[in-house]
Steps between C-alpha positions, in 0.01 A plus 500: 500500500753312710618812679742309733682332212522804276615712793769255600630475143522876449637581842775228463600639162508874596694414829728280307583782268591713815195731497237584755133424452182559701136418457242787442142505376253257649753287682665813647162605628431155634822514700353800679170336563281609204409185299330546166468288187804526273572341169856613452829525682648853538869537591745788528868452424804702406505658153838329430324165513260579226669361180606169670168458669299550179723246331437262786124557483496423127709190557222377730254551216359842600410749231609854581191708453645837578840644591623838594786635709298453829254234433445165308213239511510143386238241423529127470267285291488242782252615762707373794790731390259808470600859465797680668549875512829666593571853619869600452659753737843657522707745713352633815160331445676166469722551814195610706257238388739209539690641796172537704301204377434215741475132441140381537298187413309581189379163363481169698839477663692731254665801662621789283573861570195734493552881471385726773134608477627845401693359207202292383299822506759688303472227220124522513515883473724453199259257346214748544689778343583284198154346469217717643263205443669330796410771747199327666683168552832656615340741739320216685835321546672827600225571755564158657872545509467843664293344777785279608678603822814712454452596138675834436226725361738782428709265269179383327380865456839572329446214256158634400632859469798388278256316276278814476220315675480690832121527465474122519701500829265765630211287402642211706545730802140617480365148491711369797 
């Protein structure tokens, strides 16, 4: 996948529509120093961008594989265009994520906002709640993010508690 090209196209479109966007997933982790193999591009944007963004993706030749209020994923038949997943946020979540994100280099020379580690963790906790099969993978990423200097463990604990996954946070605490 040509991550640089795809990222620039999508970011240009979303910003041109007047919405915020940030990178999450593998590239979000990479911005904080954890590099791992990734085959897709994961982004978060405002819920209000969803309809226009999906039309844009389809105009580029992407097939929308799944769509819900808070999520969509898209796959292109051309390998260099790859797969792109979006998380859509609104209200307080949107204001917090985009208001506190910081611009970081994520691929080659491309800088894009990246949410705080705590917000990346919140999204991973949500993913685990919705798909328990992701627990092992997400917990490894969360363990890394929690090891970063200055991460607010009380805020992270609250995300786990709200998701009904407090025992997972306790497990992380025991292992650290």
